[in-house]
VEXLO-343387 format. One record per residue: y, x, z of N, C-alpha, C in turn; chain; residue number from 1; residue in three letters. Coordinates in steps of 0.001 Angstrom, whole numbers, plus 500000, padded with zeros to 6 digits. Each point is the difference from the previous one (the first is absolute). Example, Ala and Ser with C-alpha at 12.3 -4.5 7.8 and 13.67 -1.06 7.14 Angstrom:
2
<<494310,513190,507800>,<501190,499110,500000>,<501200,500900,500000>,"A",1,"ALA">
<<501050,499650,499280>,<501190,500820,500060>,<501090,499230,500730>,"A",2,"SER">
This chain:
262
<<496941,542195,524565>,<499909,498760,500418>,<499405,499124,499353>,"A",1,"MET">
<<499198,498987,500913>,<498961,498809,498928>,<500546,499279,499513>,"A",2,"SER">
<<499203,499444,498744>,<500899,498894,499712>,<499551,498886,500690>,"A",3,"ARG">
<<501610,499010,499525>,<499608,498594,501208>,<498930,499315,499183>,"A",4,"LEU">
<<499143,498951,500614>,<499344,499277,499316>,<500353,499020,499750>,"A",5,"ARG">
<<499432,498800,499425>,<500564,498924,499874>,<498921,499225,500945>,"A",6,"LYS">
<<500581,499079,500642>,<499224,498803,500602>,<498993,499527,499471>,"A",7,"SER">
<<498853,499477,500603>,<498758,499551,499210>,<500519,498752,499339>,"A",8,"PRO">
<<501211,499136,501034>,<500295,498811,499248>,<500843,500547,498723>,"A",9,"ARG">
<<500540,500815,499874>,<500971,499880,498570>,<498790,500825,498980>,"A",10,"GLU">
<<499294,500889,500413>,<498699,499854,498995>,<499259,498944,499509>,"A",11,"ASN">
<<499856,499054,500813>,<499113,498935,499319>,<501554,499063,500018>,"A",12,"ALA">
<<500682,500082,499367>,<501095,499428,499680>,<499825,499504,498549>,"A",13,"GLY">
<<501353,498992,499280>,<499384,499470,498907>,<500631,501367,498854>,"A",14,"ALA">
<<500156,500252,499045>,<500559,500610,499311>,<501108,499423,499188>,"A",15,"SER">
<<500784,500456,499249>,<501749,499578,500019>,<499299,498829,498305>,"A",16,"THR">
<<499079,500123,499654>,<499949,499228,498980>,<499286,498650,500632>,"A",17,"GLU">
<<499038,500217,500692>,<499511,498821,500765>,<501024,498997,500778>,"A",18,"THR">
<<501188,500744,500566>,<501287,499418,500646>,<500673,498971,498843>,"A",19,"ILE">
<<500065,501026,498635>,<500690,499284,499064>,<499647,498981,499710>,"A",20,"VAL">
<<498662,500025,499567>,<499226,498862,499537>,<499579,498508,500783>,"A",21,"GLU">
<<500088,500393,501681>,<500044,499226,500969>,<501158,499051,499555>,"A",22,"ARG">
<<501335,500689,500264>,<501420,499523,500113>,<499704,498755,498412>,"A",23,"ILE">
<<499668,500638,498915>,<500563,499449,498965>,<499081,498809,499892>,"A",24,"THR">
<<498357,499993,500553>,<498913,498856,499780>,<501205,498946,501211>,"A",25,"THR">
<<500204,500522,500879>,<500753,498693,501142>,<500778,499339,499167>,"A",26,"ALA">
<<501111,500680,499070>,<501340,499499,499277>,<499100,499000,499211>,"A",27,"VAL">
<<498902,500536,499100>,<499664,498702,498936>,<499109,499111,500729>,"A",28,"LEU">
<<499504,500207,500954>,<499254,498947,500613>,<500947,499432,501268>,"A",29,"GLU">
<<501394,499942,499611>,<500847,499005,500894>,<500130,500479,501879>,"A",30,"GLN">
<<499312,501137,500272>,<499961,500127,501483>,<501121,500232,500591>,"A",31,"ARG">
<<500864,500509,499139>,<501626,500841,500630>,<500782,499147,499404>,"A",32,"LEU">
<<501279,499280,500623>,<501102,499570,499926>,<500751,500779,498974>,"A",33,"PRO">
<<500862,499704,499027>,<501387,500788,499383>,<500415,500298,501126>,"A",34,"LEU">
<<500646,501624,499948>,<500883,500290,500747>,<499490,500414,501099>,"A",35,"GLY">
<<498171,500206,500426>,<499285,500741,501048>,<500716,501030,500579>,"A",36,"ALA">
<<499894,500177,501232>,<500326,501273,500491>,<498899,500596,500349>,"A",37,"LYS">
<<499660,501857,499074>,<498811,500332,500047>,<500297,501053,501256>,"A",38,"LEU">
<<499758,500210,501011>,<500358,500842,500947>,<499201,500848,500327>,"A",39,"GLY">
<<500580,501583,499810>,<499065,501126,499935>,<498848,499448,500930>,"A",40,"GLU">
<<500514,500336,501248>,<499486,500239,501185>,<498732,499127,499729>,"A",41,"GLU">
<<499766,498383,499467>,<498983,498969,500164>,<499297,500204,498829>,"A",42,"LYS">
<<500368,500593,498795>,<499192,500409,499287>,<499196,501243,500333>,"A",43,"LEU">
<<500290,500945,500632>,<499313,501172,500669>,<499002,499774,500364>,"A",44,"CYS">
<<500327,498482,501330>,<498761,499553,500935>,<499246,499644,498979>,"A",45,"ALA">
<<500003,498962,498877>,<499650,498978,499330>,<498873,501305,499228>,"A",46,"VAL">
<<500175,501112,499258>,<499479,500569,499141>,<499516,501122,501052>,"A",47,"PHE">
<<500169,500401,501031>,<499537,501394,500908>,<500756,501448,499474>,"A",48,"GLY">
<<500962,499738,499523>,<500846,501587,499217>,<500801,500314,500413>,"A",49,"VAL">
<<500533,500955,499709>,<501735,500379,500275>,<501394,499475,499361>,"A",50,"SER">
<<500723,500272,500492>,<501240,499105,499192>,<500188,501311,498482>,"A",51,"ARG">
<<499224,500902,500122>,<500278,500496,499037>,<499384,499478,498355>,"A",52,"THR">
<<499035,499340,500381>,<498837,499139,498864>,<500495,499053,500179>,"A",53,"LYS">
<<500388,499405,500784>,<500983,498224,499733>,<500856,500308,499150>,"A",54,"VAL">
<<501093,501038,500333>,<501245,500355,498941>,<499765,500325,499097>,"A",55,"ARG">
<<498645,500571,499144>,<499719,500481,498882>,<499650,498745,499249>,"A",56,"GLN">
<<499409,499407,500818>,<499513,498354,499525>,<501431,498538,499923>,"A",57,"ALA">
<<500626,500587,500914>,<501256,499298,499532>,<500911,500597,499090>,"A",58,"LEU">
<<499845,500960,499812>,<501144,500404,498881>,<499380,499901,498784>,"A",59,"ASN">
<<498296,500205,500017>,<499633,499172,498236>,<500394,498748,500188>,"A",60,"ARG">
<<499498,498715,500793>,<500521,498898,499628>,<501738,499661,499708>,"A",61,"LEU">
<<500413,501028,500561>,<501582,499724,499955>,<499966,500714,498153>,"A",62,"ALA">
<<499976,500774,499685>,<499976,500525,498567>,<499337,498627,498840>,"A",63,"ARG">
<<499451,499638,500849>,<499078,498731,498850>,<500997,498566,500335>,"A",64,"SER">
<<501015,500151,500870>,<500814,498724,500507>,<499338,499094,500755>,"A",65,"LYS">
<<499003,500198,500163>,<499731,498801,501413>,<500050,500142,501273>,"A",66,"LEU">
<<500704,501188,500570>,<500598,500002,501060>,<501439,500613,499832>,"A",67,"VAL">
<<501070,499603,501016>,<500764,500646,499839>,<500549,501064,501281>,"A",68,"VAL">
<<500154,501028,499877>,<500389,501175,501138>,<501654,499856,500335>,"A",69,"LEU">
<<500234,499167,501463>,<501631,500385,500217>,<500245,501068,501164>,"A",70,"LYS">
<<500902,500884,499648>,<499913,500681,500935>,<500772,499367,501164>,"A",71,"PRO">
<<498736,500830,501221>,<500628,499374,501246>,<499522,499147,500467>,"A",72,"ARG">
<<499158,499496,499334>,<499562,498252,500240>,<498725,500267,499729>,"A",73,"ARG">
<<499034,500596,498935>,<498678,500252,499527>,<499767,499164,498815>,"A",74,"GLY">
<<498455,499737,500019>,<499693,499321,498679>,<500086,498291,500176>,"A",75,"ALA">
<<500085,499360,498636>,<499830,498884,500126>,<499590,499405,498337>,"A",76,"PHE">
<<498898,498943,500203>,<499827,499196,498964>,<501120,500160,499145>,"A",77,"LEU">
<<500057,499974,498806>,<500963,499857,499126>,<499940,498408,499783>,"A",78,"ALA">
<<501464,499451,499887>,<500805,498446,500114>,<500342,500019,498364>,"A",79,"GLU">
<<499424,500150,498865>,<500551,499202,498703>,<500810,499546,499581>,"A",80,"PRO">
<<500786,500258,499657>,<501884,498885,499868>,<499400,499251,498550>,"A",81,"THR">
<<500705,498875,500115>,<499714,499761,497962>,<500137,501094,499154>,"A",82,"PRO">
<<500827,500078,499986>,<500892,501350,499154>,<498805,500574,499902>,"A",83,"GLU">
<<499685,500709,501341>,<498191,500919,499556>,<499085,499217,499355>,"A",84,"GLU">
<<499700,498873,500317>,<498968,499473,499531>,<499661,499591,498537>,"A",85,"ALA">
<<501602,499989,499317>,<500173,500001,498825>,<499754,500977,499042>,"A",86,"ARG">
<<500698,501435,500603>,<499778,501128,499651>,<498481,500296,499959>,"A",87,"GLN">
<<499043,499719,501094>,<498610,500200,499804>,<498978,499191,499184>,"A",88,"ILE">
<<500538,498846,499871>,<499569,499863,498827>,<500253,499917,498326>,"A",89,"PHE">
<<501378,500222,500139>,<500175,500349,498698>,<498892,501808,499385>,"A",90,"GLU">
<<500240,500628,501019>,<499493,501396,499825>,<498161,499424,499884>,"A",91,"ALA">
<<499374,499172,500563>,<498688,499631,499572>,<499666,499239,498835>,"A",92,"ARG">
<<501452,499437,499552>,<499813,499287,498667>,<499682,501442,498788>,"A",93,"ARG">
<<500867,500775,500075>,<499973,501139,499135>,<498572,500833,499995>,"A",94,"VAL">
<<499847,500114,501530>,<498790,500764,499970>,<498616,499265,499560>,"A",95,"ILE">
<<500044,499004,500403>,<498686,499158,499770>,<500198,499311,498408>,"A",96,"GLU">
<<500780,499924,499436>,<500033,499451,498600>,<499575,501427,499348>,"A",97,"CYS">
<<500253,500668,499983>,<499351,501502,499865>,<498243,500102,499959>,"A",98,"GLU">
<<499619,499791,501215>,<498991,500425,500489>,<499289,498611,499525>,"A",99,"ILE">
<<500223,498666,500041>,<498925,499432,499226>,<500147,499395,498408>,"A",100,"PHE">
<<501070,501022,499787>,<499877,499959,498523>,<499005,501272,499408>,"A",101,"ALA">
<<499810,500883,500740>,<499117,500708,499996>,<498382,499973,500091>,"A",102,"GLN">
<<499701,498901,501238>,<499169,499230,500517>,<499172,499036,498694>,"A",103,"PHE">
<<501396,499125,499331>,<499152,498994,499153>,<499432,501110,498824>,"A",104,"THR">
<<500362,500960,499255>,<499478,500772,499452>,<498574,500741,500065>,"A",105,"ARG">
<<499673,500069,501384>,<499465,501168,500667>,<498824,499421,500813>,"A",106,"THR">
<<500247,498681,500287>,<499163,499188,501512>,<498789,500107,499190>,"A",107,"ALA">
<<498615,500362,500607>,<498810,499533,499451>,<499575,498989,500654>,"A",108,"SER">
<<498418,499149,499726>,<499456,499281,500180>,<500115,500201,501697>,"A",109,"GLU">
<<499000,501095,500485>,<499893,500370,501131>,<501531,499930,500884>,"A",110,"ALA">
<<500918,499925,499479>,<501384,500096,500654>,<500426,498705,500531>,"A",111,"ASP">
<<499344,498963,498840>,<500772,498701,500020>,<499164,499268,501260>,"A",112,"LEU">
<<499015,500490,499906>,<498909,499455,501154>,<500302,500271,500808>,"A",113,"ALA">
<<500022,501261,500400>,<500476,500656,501003>,<501438,499194,501312>,"A",114,"ALA">
<<500949,499659,498648>,<501466,499349,500293>,<499435,498575,500333>,"A",115,"LEU">
<<498672,499194,499035>,<499904,498914,500539>,<499327,499863,501198>,"A",116,"GLU">
<<499258,500870,500593>,<499308,499947,501241>,<501348,499835,501266>,"A",117,"ARG">
<<500602,501155,499272>,<501244,499964,500984>,<500696,498623,500607>,"A",118,"HIS">
<<500066,499328,498482>,<500811,498816,500293>,<499187,498949,501061>,"A",119,"VAL">
<<498687,499792,499632>,<498905,499438,500913>,<499838,499889,501439>,"A",120,"GLN">
<<500364,502305,500109>,<500109,499654,501574>,<501756,499237,500365>,"A",121,"ALA">
<<500957,500016,499315>,<501371,499835,500397>,<499656,498206,500232>,"A",122,"GLU">
<<499155,499169,499395>,<499774,498989,499735>,<499211,499667,501376>,"A",123,"ARG">
<<499135,500791,500307>,<499246,499657,501480>,<500664,500310,500985>,"A",124,"ARG">
<<501002,500849,500036>,<501094,500530,500967>,<500728,498757,500467>,"A",125,"ALA">
<<500703,499334,498571>,<500897,499007,500122>,<499337,498962,500651>,"A",126,"ILE">
<<498421,499514,499436>,<499134,498882,500796>,<500044,499998,501389>,"A",127,"ARG">
<<499777,501188,500392>,<499846,500538,501105>,<500938,499794,501169>,"A",128,"MET">
<<501179,499939,499457>,<500866,500224,500692>,<500494,501170,500492>,"A",129,"ASP">
<<499206,500987,499106>,<500261,501634,501042>,<501154,500847,499261>,"A",130,"ASP">
<<500983,499508,500671>,<501632,500408,499405>,<500029,501350,499546>,"A",131,"VAL">
<<499712,500881,501398>,<500347,501474,499531>,<498785,500506,499083>,"A",132,"PRO">
<<498919,499439,499612>,<499174,500372,498988>,<500779,500181,498366>,"A",133,"LEU">
<<500185,498558,500348>,<500727,499296,498864>,<501249,500520,499558>,"A",134,"ARG">
<<500760,500462,501100>,<501268,500471,499326>,<499773,501765,499783>,"A",135,"ASN">
<<498552,500993,500677>,<499900,500854,499343>,<499332,500109,498226>,"A",136,"ARG">
<<499517,498593,499886>,<499031,500006,498455>,<501138,499609,498931>,"A",137,"LEU">
<<500933,498945,500519>,<500812,499804,498847>,<501207,501516,499567>,"A",138,"LEU">
<<500388,500352,501210>,<500714,501435,499366>,<499341,501299,499252>,"A",139,"GLY">
<<498411,500226,500562>,<499362,500982,499461>,<499582,499542,498695>,"A",140,"THR">
<<499688,498663,499587>,<499734,499739,498881>,<500749,500569,498680>,"A",141,"PHE">
<<501561,500348,500318>,<500456,500345,499130>,<500091,501911,499734>,"A",142,"HIS">
<<499605,500647,501511>,<499727,501480,500276>,<498852,500422,499405>,"A",143,"VAL">
<<499017,498680,499909>,<498774,500527,499146>,<499815,500490,498832>,"A",144,"ARG">
<<500779,498892,499254>,<500207,500337,498581>,<500755,501086,499634>,"A",145,"ILE">
<<500511,500547,500932>,<501182,501311,499555>,<498662,500814,500142>,"A",146,"ALA">
<<499505,500409,501014>,<498406,500939,500301>,<499138,499705,498779>,"A",147,"GLU">
<<499687,498647,499675>,<499612,500173,498455>,<500490,500784,499077>,"A",148,"MET">
<<501329,499844,499996>,<500874,500259,498698>,<499704,501946,500004>,"A",149,"VAL">
<<499761,500438,501480>,<499490,501170,500131>,<501322,501142,500298>,"A",150,"GLY">
<<501186,499340,500114>,<500997,501082,500038>,<500588,499931,501525>,"A",151,"ASN">
<<499520,500981,500567>,<500288,500217,501607>,<501680,499596,500519>,"A",152,"LYS">
<<500859,500743,499239>,<501496,500009,499990>,<500478,498662,500383>,"A",153,"VAL">
<<499412,499332,499062>,<500664,499187,499939>,<499061,498595,501021>,"A",154,"LEU">
<<498601,500279,500132>,<499560,499350,500780>,<500216,499991,501512>,"A",155,"THR">
<<500505,501213,500355>,<500335,500114,501338>,<501649,499560,500313>,"A",156,"GLU">
<<501358,499771,498750>,<500888,499464,500010>,<500049,498721,500264>,"A",157,"ILE">
<<498629,499287,499262>,<499825,498675,499924>,<499348,499043,501475>,"A",158,"LEU">
<<499064,501341,500592>,<499729,499553,501244>,<501041,500088,501453>,"A",159,"ALA">
<<500917,500800,499860>,<501001,500213,500649>,<500963,498770,499651>,"A",160,"ASP">
<<500264,499499,498946>,<500986,498933,499394>,<499273,498390,500462>,"A",161,"LEU">
<<498338,500218,500022>,<499481,498677,500367>,<500133,499982,501663>,"A",162,"VAL">
<<499922,501138,500922>,<499779,500196,501322>,<501661,499024,500485>,"A",163,"THR">
<<501007,500926,499332>,<501315,499193,500553>,<500362,498925,499654>,"A",164,"ARG">
<<499513,499306,498561>,<499750,498665,499673>,<499613,499188,500951>,"A",165,"SER">
<<498710,500177,500800>,<499543,499560,500880>,<501332,499227,501110>,"A",166,"SER">
<<500637,501044,500399>,<501158,499847,500948>,<500645,498973,499709>,"A",167,"LEU">
<<500218,499367,498771>,<500745,499498,499417>,<499851,498384,500404>,"A",168,"ILE">
<<498441,500153,499548>,<499186,498896,499943>,<499651,499614,501378>,"A",169,"THR">
<<499803,500611,501157>,<499362,499594,501117>,<500256,498753,500044>,"A",170,"LEU">
<<501586,499686,500377>,<500403,498596,500332>,<499865,498873,498877>,"A",171,"LEU">
<<499635,500347,498801>,<499862,498848,498956>,<498965,499649,499833>,"A",172,"LEU">
<<498600,500691,500148>,<498804,499665,499406>,<499602,498342,501056>,"A",173,"GLN">
<<499266,499546,499071>,<499492,498770,500772>,<498721,499620,498722>,"A",174,"SER">
<<498802,499377,500601>,<498715,499759,499387>,<500300,499320,498594>,"A",175,"THR">
<<501421,499278,499702>,<500028,499651,498677>,<500403,500871,499296>,"A",176,"GLN">
<<500572,501114,500336>,<500848,501139,499577>,<498792,500867,499188>,"A",177,"ALA">
<<498931,500166,500948>,<498889,501112,499903>,<499381,499476,498833>,"A",178,"ALA">
<<499555,498894,499986>,<498947,499057,499613>,<500703,499840,498077>,"A",179,"SER">
<<501377,500355,500399>,<500877,499814,498663>,<499744,501674,499033>,"A",180,"CYS">
<<500099,500960,500932>,<500053,501262,499406>,<498322,500389,499680>,"A",181,"SER">
<<499244,499346,500731>,<498736,500783,499656>,<499693,498954,498591>,"A",182,"SER">
<<500408,499164,500193>,<499856,499014,498106>,<500566,501398,498982>,"A",183,"ASP">
<<501897,499946,500328>,<500294,500989,498776>,<499085,501208,499929>,"A",184,"GLU">
<<499335,500573,501081>,<499264,500953,499550>,<498779,500161,499215>,"A",185,"HIS">
<<499283,498300,500057>,<499164,499799,499421>,<500620,499899,498007>,"A",186,"ARG">
<<501233,499552,500013>,<500320,499656,498938>,<500581,501401,499211>,"A",187,"ALA">
<<500444,500945,500898>,<499936,501178,499411>,<498860,500591,499624>,"A",188,"LEU">
<<498475,500194,500419>,<498955,500479,499721>,<499691,499612,498427>,"A",189,"ILE">
<<500461,498451,500118>,<499434,499262,498583>,<500787,500653,498547>,"A",190,"ALA">
<<501416,500024,500650>,<500956,500288,498852>,<499793,501753,499749>,"A",191,"ALA">
<<499233,500745,500750>,<499477,501485,499804>,<499151,500000,499371>,"A",192,"ILE">
<<498607,499407,500265>,<499016,499726,499462>,<500028,499739,498423>,"A",193,"ARG">
<<501404,498976,499643>,<500159,499362,499068>,<500906,501463,498983>,"A",194,"ALA">
<<500276,500934,500702>,<500670,500979,499313>,<501496,499517,499397>,"A",195,"ARG">
<<500373,498784,500536>,<501400,499534,500142>,<501110,500529,500643>,"A",196,"LYS">
<<500366,501138,499822>,<501184,500698,500323>,<501230,499500,500554>,"A",197,"ALA">
<<500576,499053,498759>,<501301,499457,500534>,<499457,498961,501412>,"A",198,"PRO">
<<499305,499357,499709>,<499593,498532,500846>,<499611,501026,501423>,"A",199,"LEU">
<<499472,501021,499922>,<499996,500601,501307>,<501251,500711,500759>,"A",200,"VAL">
<<500867,500654,499054>,<501436,499875,500305>,<500600,499124,500801>,"A",201,"GLN">
<<500039,498722,499076>,<500495,499077,500786>,<499567,499172,501051>,"A",202,"LYS">
<<498638,499817,500044>,<499198,499809,501721>,<500308,500902,500764>,"A",203,"LEU">
<<500166,501076,499722>,<500303,501054,501232>,<501467,499759,500569>,"A",204,"LEU">
<<500871,499996,498980>,<501711,499596,500493>,<499663,498823,500877>,"A",205,"ARG">
<<499542,498973,499392>,<500162,498848,500853>,<499456,500024,500820>,"A",206,"GLU">
<<499203,500793,500602>,<498757,500416,501151>,<501184,500385,500941>,"A",207,"HIS">
<<500651,500741,499555>,<500925,501250,501027>,<501605,499120,500046>,"A",208,"LEU">
<<499922,498876,499104>,<501149,499660,499959>,<500008,498830,501166>,"A",209,"ASP">
<<498851,499623,500560>,<499424,498888,500624>,<500595,500398,501334>,"A",210,"HIS">
<<500059,501164,500371>,<500243,500480,501378>,<501232,500365,500105>,"A",211,"VAL">
<<500604,500594,498663>,<501476,500502,500478>,<501068,498841,500163>,"A",212,"GLU">
<<499557,499026,498787>,<501484,498821,500365>,<499840,499559,501327>,"A",213,"ARG">
<<498951,499658,500924>,<500344,499713,501382>,<500058,501201,501335>,"A",214,"ASP">
<<500654,501212,499077>,<500335,500953,501188>,<500993,499443,501327>,"A",215,"LEU">
<<500871,499011,499199>,<501106,499354,500936>,<499283,499862,501392>,"A",216,"ALA">
<<498576,499816,499949>,<499731,499421,501278>,<499810,501403,501184>,"A",217,"ASP">
<<499824,501505,499718>,<499589,500492,500232>,<500914,500075,501730>,"A",218,"ILE">
<<499272,500367,500914>,<500331,499971,501442>,<499491,500956,500765>,"A",219,"ASP">
<<500965,500943,500465>,<499771,500890,500971>,<499384,499685,501431>,"A",220,"GLY">
<<500084,499183,500380>,<499496,499703,501199>,<498808,500794,500127>,"A",221,"ARG">
<<499771,500280,501256>,<498445,500127,500177>,<499670,499106,501325>,"A",222,"GLY">
<<498392,499893,499981>,<499663,499169,501321>,<499677,501596,500791>,"A",223,"SER">
<<499935,499283,501450>,<499477,501268,501028>,<498271,500386,499254>,"A",224,"GLU">
<<499763,501200,500867>,<498843,500364,499519>,<499657,501331,500634>,"A",225,"PHE">
<<499065,500348,500543>,<499419,501186,500852>,<499318,500891,498057>,"A",226,"ASP">
<<500324,501263,500614>,<499900,501159,498985>,<498666,500618,499921>,"A",227,"LEU">
<<499744,499833,501757>,<498861,500594,499810>,<498676,498816,499671>,"A",228,"ALA">
<<500430,498751,500132>,<498943,499061,499399>,<499910,499776,498593>,"A",229,"ASP">
<<501297,500354,499319>,<499818,500017,498728>,<499572,500751,498887>,"A",230,"ALA">
<<499778,501026,500869>,<498955,501134,499123>,<499002,500536,500528>,"A",231,"LEU">
<<499446,499520,501376>,<498948,500108,500499>,<498810,499909,499101>,"A",232,"GLY">
<<498799,500440,499859>,<499123,499501,498915>,<499177,499243,499990>,"A",233,"PRO">
<<500177,498780,501418>,<499338,498916,499415>,<501272,499164,499677>,"A",234,"ALA">
<<501404,500187,499855>,<500983,498940,499298>,<499542,499205,498916>,"A",235,"ALA">
<<499740,501171,498937>,<499704,499160,498945>,<499019,498906,499758>,"A",236,"ALA">
<<499161,500057,500880>,<498590,499439,500107>,<501104,498435,500867>,"A",237,"GLU">
<<500437,500114,500998>,<500563,498997,500432>,<501323,499041,499241>,"A",238,"ARG">
<<500315,501268,499479>,<501209,499143,498605>,<498940,499032,499314>,"A",239,"LYS">
<<499218,500021,499296>,<499313,499681,499201>,<499390,498680,500632>,"A",240,"SER">
<<499849,500103,501187>,<499543,498619,500199>,<500963,498972,500818>,"A",241,"LYS">
<<501242,500604,500067>,<501012,498858,500181>,<500368,499021,499163>,"A",242,"ALA">
<<500744,499069,499919>,<500562,499037,499098>,<500448,500430,498978>,"A",243,"PRO">
<<500268,499543,498853>,<501001,500186,499266>,<501296,499615,500497>,"A",244,"ALA">
<<501004,500973,499633>,<501333,499878,499922>,<500356,498489,499328>,"A",245,"ARG">
<<501251,499726,500334>,<500378,498891,499804>,<501618,500413,499117>,"A",246,"ARG">
<<499708,499411,499012>,<501422,500278,498777>,<501512,499802,501151>,"A",247,"ALA">
<<500904,501205,500033>,<501223,499588,500751>,<500725,498763,499698>,"A",248,"ARG">
<<500126,499207,501338>,<500583,498929,499676>,<501437,500520,499192>,"A",249,"SER">
<<500063,498456,498988>,<501802,500130,499838>,<499922,500849,498569>,"A",250,"GLY">
<<498697,500400,499605>,<500003,500825,498879>,<499734,499102,498957>,"A",251,"SER">
<<501141,499858,498821>,<499318,498984,499281>,<499426,500663,498117>,"A",252,"THR">
<<498766,499947,499970>,<499583,500686,498598>,<500453,499694,498837>,"A",253,"PRO">
<<500525,501068,499112>,<500331,500060,499047>,<499740,499332,498686>,"A",254,"SER">
<<500237,498878,499084>,<499995,499709,499026>,<498392,499041,500086>,"A",255,"ARG">
<<499395,499636,501362>,<499258,498913,500270>,<498646,500874,500576>,"A",256,"GLY">
<<500599,502015,499977>,<498517,500327,500376>,<500439,501207,501502>,"A",257,"ARG">
<<498581,499984,500465>,<500362,500605,501755>,<500373,501799,499478>,"A",258,"ALA">
<<500647,500256,500705>,<500158,501562,500003>,<498965,500748,499924>,"A",259,"PRO">
<<499960,500846,498988>,<498284,500615,499595>,<500292,501257,500636>,"A",260,"SER">
<<498634,500518,500276>,<499486,501380,500367>,<499698,500942,498758>,"A",261,"GLN">
<<500725,501340,499949>,<499794,500627,498734>,<498863,500479,500249>,"A",262,"PRO">
């Protein structure tokens, strides 16, 4: 008996890696609300693939805690609770303190110059009110340092934590908060260049603390959205042209500082 052939549509469909990347990017760029339902049928249509491939991608996202798989209900974007958020940032402190300690000892001038260019890109995105870009750059600053240290395992762990952190800050970020975070990145680079290890550790902890102390503002209510629109190829371009999101009403910055993006 001849083997069944895949349809041309499935052959031309996205890879599992592409599906994971597109959903992750949509989270980082605030195109999917907390708790969003990721319907298998719609994902199959968006990416032109079978349910098997969609389920592989959803299982991978579930392992990184970006997606929650609920029996008989399907897949949903995670909705972190304040307690989960505190645990994520506690893990980030432990991992990043070691990464930054190593980087302070080994950072080359080329590494620091690359980070300075990264911060310049952050500042441009902030000035242009490009919310998706600034959100992604503020998070990947930390991942870039892990990559420069050269420990692939720690880099993968941190990348997952930074992505999960983005879920927590989706409803908290404001232009003021983004600007504060970018300023803190500059201060970290200066301390690393001076090889002031204790100061680097202090600045890093303060940087992450600014987010954690505002965790009481986490709100899982999601707005209406269209999955195909959020994950489509042109979604990022449309999002980058949209006006910057305003800070949530009723949110009071702690100690005179707006909630920060990690």
